[in-house]
C-alpha positions in Angstrom: 0.0 0.0 0.0 1.2 3.5 -0.9 2.1 6.1 1.8 -0.4 8.9 2.5 0.8 12.5 1.9 -0.7 15.9 2.7 -1.3 17.9 -0.4 -3.1 20.9 1.2 -4.1 22.4 4.5 -7.2 24.5 5.2 -8.5 26.7 8.0 -12.0 27.0 6.5 -14.0 23.7 6.4 -15.9 24.8 3.3 -12.7 25.3 1.3 -11.4 21.9 2.5 -14.6 20.2 1.4 -14.6 21.9 -2.0 -11.0 20.8 -2.6 -11.9 17.3 -1.5 -14.9 17.1 -3.9 -12.7 18.3 -6.8 -10.2 15.5 -6.2 -12.9 12.9 -5.7 -14.6 13.9 -8.9 -11.3 13.2 -10.7 -11.3 9.7 -9.2 -8.7 10.4 -6.5 -9.4 8.8 -3.1 -9.1 11.5 -0.4 -8.9 11.7 3.3 -9.6 14.9 5.2 -7.5 14.7 8.4 -9.0 16.6 11.3 -12.5 16.7 10.0 -14.0 14.8 13.0 -12.0 16.8 15.5 -13.3 20.1 14.1 -16.9 19.0 14.6 -16.2 18.4 18.3 -14.0 21.5 18.8 -14.1 24.2 16.1 -10.8 26.0 15.5 -8.8 23.0 16.7 -6.3 23.2 13.9 -6.0 23.0 10.1 -7.8 20.4 8.1 -5.3 18.4 6.0 -6.2 17.0 2.6 -4.4 13.7 2.2 -4.0 11.4 -0.8 -2.0 8.3 -1.7 1.6 9.1 -2.7 0.7 7.6 -6.0 -1.9 10.3 -6.6 0.1 13.2 -5.2 1.2 14.7 -8.5 -2.2 14.6 -10.0 -3.9 15.9 -6.9 -1.5 18.9 -6.7 -2.0 19.7 -10.4 -5.8 19.6 -9.9 -5.7 21.9 -6.9 -3.3 24.3 -8.5 -5.6 24.8 -11.6 -8.0 27.6 -10.7 -9.9 27.0 -14.0 -10.9 23.5 -13.3 -13.6 24.4 -10.9 -14.9 27.2 -13.1 -14.8 25.5 -16.5 -17.6 22.9 -15.8 -20.1 25.6 -14.8 -19.4 27.9 -17.8 -20.1 25.3 -20.5 -23.7 24.5 -19.6 -25.2 28.0 -19.3 -23.4 29.5 -22.3 -24.6 26.6 -24.5 -28.1 26.8 -23.2 -28.6 30.5 -24.1 -28.1 30.0 -27.8 -30.4 33.0 -28.8 
């Protein structure tokens, strides 16, 4: 089994969840370290987004691409207008 590496840290739970969903939608298995602790004690520390070392390069590339999250939403509405 491959090692687990942290590819990003977040203070805001919403940002962490959005990043997690981006990676999961790309087929990358993700673990959000600190998620359960934050429920019990808000502000307990950063949330760490962790992936297999085999997926590290792809995960970092996806998170570094600001257009990846925007591109999916722009295609549908623009094509739907068509007038």
